[in-house]
N, C-alpha and C positions, 0 to 999 in steps of 0.2 A: 579511563572507558567513562561512556555515559551511562547513569545510574539507570535501572529500566522504570518508568510509569506508567501508571494504570490511569487511560483517560474516560472520563465518565459524561456521557450523553442522558436524551431523554429515554433514548430507544433501545441503546450499546453501551457496552462498558469493552472498551483495549483492554486485554490484560497482557502484562507480559508471558511469552509463551513460556510452558516449563513441560519435562517429558510428562508429566501427571497429566495433562492436556489428552494424551495418545488417546485414549479410548472415545472421547466426546468429539475429540475432531474428526476421529476415524469414521464414527458416525455422521458426523456432519457432511463428509464428502460422500457417503455411501448412497445419500438420494441420488433422485434424476440425474446421470452424468451425461447426459448428452450435451449438456452446455460446456462441458471442460475442454473442446477439442482441441482448443489452442493455447490450455494453461495446465500448468504442471502439479496436477492435484493426485495426491496420491490415493491407491486404491486398496483397501483393506489394512491389517494391525503392523504389518513387519513393515511397511511401505510407510508408514504414516509414522513409525518410529524412526525411521531415517531421514523420513523428510524432518522432523523434529528437532533429529540428532543435526543435519546439516545445519538448519535456523540456529541454533543454538552455537556451534562452532565458527560460523560464519559473527554472532554476536562476541563470541570471544576475540575474534579478531579487530572488533574497533570499529566496524562499518557497516554495522548490520543493528536494527533495533526492533524485532517479529513481535508481535502480538497475537492471541488469538479473539475473537468478536463473541461478545456473550450478550445475546439476547436477554435483556432486562426483564421484560413480560413473562417468557417462559425460562428462565435460567438458563438455555440450551448454549452450549459452543456451534454456531453457525458459520464461523469461518474464519479466515487468516489471513492478517495484512502484514508489511511491514514497511518500515525506512530502511533506504539501500544507498550504497554510493555516498555515504556519509564524508563530506571532507572540508577539514576549513583551509580558506585564504590564506597566505602567507608571501610578503616579499621578502626579499628576492623570490620569484614562485619556482618552486621545483622544476628542471629540467630533466628528460622531456615532458611535458605538459600529460595530466590525464588522471584520470580516478584510481586512489590507493598509491599517490606518490606524496601527499602534504600530509601534516600532523593531524595523528588520531583525534576527535574530538572528545571531549571531558565535559564534564557540568558547567567548568568556569572558563572553557574556552569551547563551545558548541559550535555544533555544522554550520558554515560559510551556505554551501549548499548540500540539497537532500533530493533521493527521489522516493516514490511512495510505487509500491510496487509487490508484488510475488501475493494477488489478493485474488481470493476465491471464496466465494460463499455456496451453503448449502441451498438446492433449487427453490426451497421451500419461502427461503426471503429475499430469493433475487427478486429483481423489479418493485421492489419495497424501499421505504426510506433507509432500510439499513445500510446501503454505499453511502448513500449523500450523507449522513450522520459521522459515519468513519470516516470519508473525506475531510469534513467539517474540522472533527476534531483533531484530525494529524495535520491537515493544513495550517489552523489555527497554533497546534505546538511548535510546529515549524517555523511559520511566519512571525508569531507574536512572542512565544517564548524563547525559542534561540534565534530569532529574529535572523532568520535565514533569507539569502536576496534571491533564490529562486529554488523551487522544487519543482523535478520534473516526473513525468508519467510517460510510460511506453508500452506500447502492446505491439501485437503480431498485427502488420498491414493490412491480413487477410480478418481480421477479425472485426468485424463490421459491428458487432454488439457492444464489443469493448472499447472501441475508438468513438461511437454514439454516447455511452455513458461517460466518458473523458470529454467526450466536447460541448455536454451540458453541465458539468462542473463549470465552464467558462475557461476549461484552458486553452491555450495557443498554440495550433498547430505548427509546428517547426519543420516537418519534411520526414523525406524518407531515407533511412538508412540502409542502401541495398546489402544483399548477402550479407545478413548480420552475425547471427546467432545460427547454430543448430534449432530447427524446432522440435516439438513433440516427436511430430507424424513422420521423420527421417528427411524432412528435406529441412534447406537451408532458409530461414524466413529473412523478410524484409520487416524493419521495424518501425512504426511509425514513431515521432516525437511528439511531445509538447511541455507545456511548460507553463509555470505560472510566478512571474515575477513580483517582489514585495510590495511595488507601486502601484499593482496591479489589485492585489488580494483586498482592499478594503470593498473593491465591486464587487469581486469573486466573492466575498463572504456576504455580504447583504444578499446576493441572489441565492446562496448555499441555505440561508438561514430563511428565506420565504418562501425557498422550494421543500424545506423540511418542514414547515409550519402550515403550510398547503397541503401537505400529503396528512398530517396529523389530522387537521380540521377536517379533511375528507371523510380517515376513517372514522373520527366522531360522530358525523351525519350518515 
């Protein structure tokens, strides 16, 4: 299994999720919830406990790595994000192909491909530099440390706000997977897929660093 890591930035710190985060994560989720229409965000302490238990169970199976997002200036937990669908490629490839059929990633045999998802933030830090830095930290770890060849990002096709945020990162739109999974509102959702490949990363990284620095400079002024 992968050893949990802590990723440090200038605005946020991504800490491995534990059950001790339950009250802080519950508080973050209790702010204005109107922005969570298409996102699975726990509501109340019992739902938050269940949410964390599910995340830790997924980690124990070896294909996810969940974080909480700590805002450095205030010290508050302001959201959560994770790596998921972690896969190590091998040849001959397993058959039939698909996520969760290859070897489990380890520190010595890290993921070939990864997804960043299950992300939500307290309303007070949305549309700030928090998401930009979280994605920069995670993409850097996946592509520079693990040397992954691809990072996937996906969202409900109706979630215009989330899709715009992903596009601003510089991810490439791949298309819509129709009637993909159950949605939070009781419907069946179409899912919009995006990706960043290793060869695209230098330019994406540069753009993210510049966006983050502009945001910091604007706040300073």
